[in-house]
N, C-alpha and C positions, 0 to 999 in steps of 0.2 A: 604329529602332523598339525593338530589344532593348536599346540603350543607355538609351533613355528609360524603358523599363520597370524596368531595373535602378536608375537613379536615383530613380524614383518610389518603388520598394520600400525603398531606403535611407532615404527621408524619411518614410515612412508609419509611424504608431505603432499600437500594439495598442488595440483599442476595448473599452470597459467596457460589455458586453452582458449580464452574468450577475447574476442577482438572488439573494435569500436562499434560495429553493427550489432553485435550481441549485447553489449552494454546498453546501447540505445533501445533496443527491443525489450531488454529486461526493465529498464526505467519505465517505459510506456506500459508494458504488461503489469507492472506493479500498481499503476494508477487506474487504468482502464478496466473495470469489472462490468458490474451491471448498473452502477450509479448514473451514468450519463442517459441510460434508457428509462430510468425511473425518477431520479431526483428533481428534474426540472419542474415537475408538477408541484412538488413540495415547496420550491422556491416561489412559484406563482400563487401559492396559497397565502404567502406572507406579504408579497408586494405585487401590484396589479396593472402596471404600465410596461410597455417594452423597454422604456429607458432604464427603469429600476431593475428589471429582471435581467436585462443584458449586462447592466451596470454592476450587478452581484457577480455575474460570471466573469466579467472583465477584472474586478477587483480580486476575485478568487484566483484567477490566472496570474495576476501580478503577485499575489502571495505565494503561489507555487513557483514562479520564476525567481522570486527572492530566495525561497528555500532551496531551489536548484543551484543557484550561486553560492549560497552558504555551504551546502553539502559538497559542492565542487571544490571549494577552497579546502575544506576538512579532508576530502578524499585525497587532494594533492599533497596536503601536509602529513597525512597519516594513512597511507595506502595498505592498511592492515586487514587481515581476516576478521570479519565481524562488524566492520564499518562503524556504525553508530555506537555499538557497544565499546569498541575501541576508543572512540573519541571520548566518551563519558569516563572511561577508565583512565586515560592519560590526562585528562583536564582537571577532573574532580577526585575520584577515589574509586578503587576497585569495587567497594561496596555499592556505589551508585550504579555502576555498570552492571553488576550483578542483579540488583532489583530490577533494571530494565529487562535483562534476559529473562528473569523469573516471570515477569508479567507477560512477556512476549510468548514464552513457551506455554505457560498455563491457560492464558486467556486470549490475549491479543491476536496471535497469529493462529493458533488451534481453533479458537472460536470463530474467527473470521473465515477460516478455510471451511469449517463445517457448515457455516450459514451459506457460503457461496456454493459449496458442493450440493446442497439440498436445493437451492435456486436453480442450478444447472439440471438437477435431476427432475424437477417439476416441469421445466420447459421441455425436457427431453421426453419425459412420459407423455406429456400433452401432444407432442408432435408425432411420436411413434405408437402411442398407445400400448406401450410395453407393460407387461403384467407384473411390475415390480413396484414396491412402495419406494418413494423418493428418498427416505433415509437409507434404505438398504442399497439402492443404486448409488446414493453419494458415497457410501462406504466403499463400494467397489471402484468407483472412480479415483477416489483418494488412495486406495490400495495400488491401483494400476500406475498412477503418477509416482508413488512411492517407489515402486520397483523400477520405473524408468529412470528415475533420478539416482538410484543406487548404482545403475549401470555406468554412470559417470557424468561429469558436468557438461561434456560435449553433447551426450545424448540428450540430457535435460534441456540444455539451452537450445538445441536444434528443434525440439518439440515446442518449446516456448516461443521461438521465433516464428515458426510457422502459424501458430495459433494467433500471435500478434498481428502478423500480417493479414490474416483472415478477418480479425477484428477491425483493422483499418479499412478493409474492403467493405465490411458491414456498415460502418459509420459513413463512409463515403456514398454507398448506395442509398442510404437513408437520405442523405443531404441531396443527392442528384435527383432521385425519384420524387422527393417531396418538392423540390423546386419545379421540375419539368411536368410532373403528371397530376398534382394534387391542386385543387382550387384554393385560392386565398380566402382568408377571412378578415374582414375589417377590424382594426384595432384602433384604440384611442390614440390621438395625437398628443395627449397631455404628457408632460414629463413626470409629474408627481401624482400619486393617487390620493393624496391628502395634503393639508397644509404642512409646511416645514414645522416640525415640532418633536419633542421627545418621543412621542408615539411612532412618527415616521422613522426616527433613528433606531428605536429598538425593533421595529418591524423589520427594517433593512438588516440589522445585526442578526435577527433570527434567520433571515433569508440566506445569510452568508454561511451559517453553520453547515447546511447540507452541501453547499458548494465547495467549502473547504474540505470536507470529508471525501467528496467526489474526486478531488484533485489529489488527495493524499495517497501515499504509497511509493513516492520517489526515493525515500531513504532506504528501501529494501535493496536497491541495486548495490548499495555500498558494502552489504554483507559479504558479496563475492569478490571483494577487492583482492583477495589473495589469489584469485584464478583468472584475473584480467591481465592480458598482455599490456605492458607499459601502463600500469594503473595511474601513474601521476598525469599522464596525457589523456588516455583513452576514457577513464571513469569521469573526470570533469566534463570532458566534451560530450560524452553519453548523457550525462544528466542534464546539461543545457539543451542539447538537441531534442532529447526525449520529452522533456516538459514542455518545450516550445510546441513540439508537435501535437501534443495532447491539448494544450490551450487552443490551437487553431481548430482542431476537430471538435472540441466542445463548443466553442463559439459558433461555428458553422451549424451544428445540430440544434443549438438553441434559436438561432435565427429561423431555421426551418420550422421548429415547433411552433413559435410565435406566428409566423407567417401563415401557416396552414390552419392552426387550431385557434389562433387568437389568445389573448391572455386568459379570458373566462374559460375557454375550452381546455387550455393547458392546465388550468388549476383543477378543473373537474375531472381530468383523465388520470387514472391510476397508471396507465401504461402508454405514454404520450408517443413513444416510438411505434408501437403497434398501431395506434390510431392514425398516425401519419401515412404509414404504409398501407393501411386498409383503404384510406381514401385515395392514395395514389394508384394502388394495384389490386384493390379488392382483398378477398380472402387470401389469395396467393402471396400478396405482399405482407399480410400480417403473419402468415406461417414462415415467410422468408425471413423476417426480422426476428421472429421467435428462435429460429435456428441460429441467427446471427448473435442474439443474446446468449444462447447456450454455448456457442463457441467463445464468446467473450469471457463468460464465466470460468469455463475450462481453462482458458489462457491465463486468467488471474490465478487459478489454482496452481497451474503449472509453474507459474513464476514464483509463488509463495513456497512451493515445495523445493524449488531450487535453491531460494536465497536464504531463508531464515535459519535452517539448520547449521549454517556457518557461524551463527551466533553462540549457539549451544556448544558447537565445536570449540570456539575460542574460550568459553566459560571453562570447559573441561581442561584446555591447554594450560589455563591459568591456575588450575587446581581447585576450582570452585564448583565442580560437578563431577558426575561419575567418570572415572579415567577413561572408560571405554568409549565414551561420547567423543573423546578427543582424538580418536584413532581414525586412519585413512586406510581404505582397503588397498593393497599392494597393486592389483590389477586395474581397477577402475579409477583409482586415485580419487575416490569420493568418500566423505565421512558418512559411511552408510548406517552406522548406529545412530548418529544425530538424526539422519533423515527418516530412519525407521520409527525412532522415538516420537518425532513429530507427527508422522503419519497415523501411528496407533492412537495417539491422544486425540487428533482430529476426528478419527474414525469413531471412537468412543463418544465423543461429544455429539457427533452427527446422529448416532443411533439412539442416544439418550434424549435427544431432542431439547438440550439446554442452551443451544448456541444464541438464541435470541436474547435471553436474560444475561448471558455472559457479555454480549456485545454492548448492551446498555450499561453494564458496570465499568467497562474500561475506556469509554470515549474520552472522558476528562483525563484519565492517566496517561493515554497515548499522547494527548496534546501537551501535557506537562513535560514529557521527555522531549518533545519537539523543541519547547522553549529552553530546556536545559542544554539541549545539544547545540543550538544556536549561540548559547552563552560561551561555548567552548572556543568560538573564534576570538573573542576578547582575551581569553587566557593564553591561547597559543600565541597570539600576535604579541602579547606582553612579554612572553618567555623568549620568542623567536622574532626579532624586529623584521619588518618587511624588507625584503630585497627584491626590487623590481626587476632585476636582471636574470632572476631565476626561471622566469617563464611560468611560474605557478599561477593558476587561476585565482583571481582576487575577487571578493564581493564588491560589485560597483556600488558607490554611494555609502560605503561603510565608514563610520558607525551608524549612520542614521537608518539605512535600510535594515540593518540587522537588528537595531533596537525597536524598529516599528514592527518587524516580524515577531520578536519575542513578546511585544506588548499584545499584538493580536492573539498569540497563542494563550496567554494568561486571560485575556478577555474571553475567549471562547470557553476556558475552564470556568470562569466566574459565572458566564451565562448558563453553562451546563448544571452547575451546582444550584443556581437560582431555579431553573426549570425542573431538574430531576434530582432533588436532593438525596432521595433514599438510594437510587442507583449509583450516584457519584460516591456517596459514603462507603458503599460496599466495595466499589472499585478501589478507592483509597485504602480500605482495610486489606484488600487483597495485595496491594502494592506494599504496605507496611509489613505484612507477613513475610515479605522476602527479607527484611532486615535479620531476624532471628535465623532464618535459613542461611543467610550470608555467613553469620559467625559460626554456625555449625560446620559449613563446609570449610571454612578457614581453620577451625580446630582440627577437623578430620585430616586436612591436608598437611597440617604441622605434625600430627601424629604419624602420618604416613611417612613423611620425610625423616623424622627421627627414627623410625623402625628401619 
């Protein structure tokens, strides 16, 4: 019976069950976590006028929109399972794609999920006074979401969409309550907080780093391209609609933060969303937004659990990972081994408490792959000349907009190396360790093929 089940899993393919609404919610869910509730204060520590603070968020939004159009064209050209993994494989080499999947599994995705799960657990314990340690509760949440997504992509997407709608409601409530019920704080009318100089430029660059990371996550929606109906049409539209929605929500939230707290108050607050809601509705408001942050982090976890396993699935299908990871359950049509593998690793990291160090290691590595993926546009366009009659989404302003995006990615990497050299070198070492791992899996696959 077990042998028959394994054979059936090996022959079953992923099912296309996600529509445009699902794709849009997955895009937004991959971006909005806890960053918009916390990161604005980090930005205000670097630059100190409303013009500069909002300017950083506007430029970050333009960066995210440029990314959305780049990934939208790539998704239309290569609507394959694994998304970004598939683009790197087809444009460069399977080894480059494998190293991306290697870092994603070992640190980027699992470490990020563990950190967000513990953040959720801390807020939940604070709200409910539950007698559980945050790491243990985080592990239970990760296990629950793993099981839900093993039931099938439709079940996982439904949970993700519900949580995403609740996130939008939480941010909208923050904006509305802040405008209607909180007193305003006077802010400076100056545009710049210091004379135009290299110091201003580097400070503004430092402010952009947390902004860009708050906008990150759009790329994970491409991982489920193999399960989206009409992916050449729905995935590009979902990317552009989703990122546009996030940009509008983020800008509205920051206008409220500055209006209510002022620039100095924003810089001094570790939790600006809670402070705004406390001023608007008292302790009830602070508890309400804490619940909203908990929901937001749970939604991010749900999206991560839904999308990233499709990369490991694609790696196994290419013969570059354990064969069982590339199987699909015949009833649920979900890659349950890939989902379970990611869940187990994330749970282990959460329980061991190593997620904060891991996240510091991989920040620069993640952005390196953003830049490399954007380079795929140039390669694909050279191989396949543009045909404007096909209806495929194209990057507006290419090649200039694409080149600027790539330049920003590598400037962020340089800035990270300069500020955090030890952590960055460790991250690069983890990435480079994927090279011998790739040759091992290629050798193993070749031997299995001969046998």
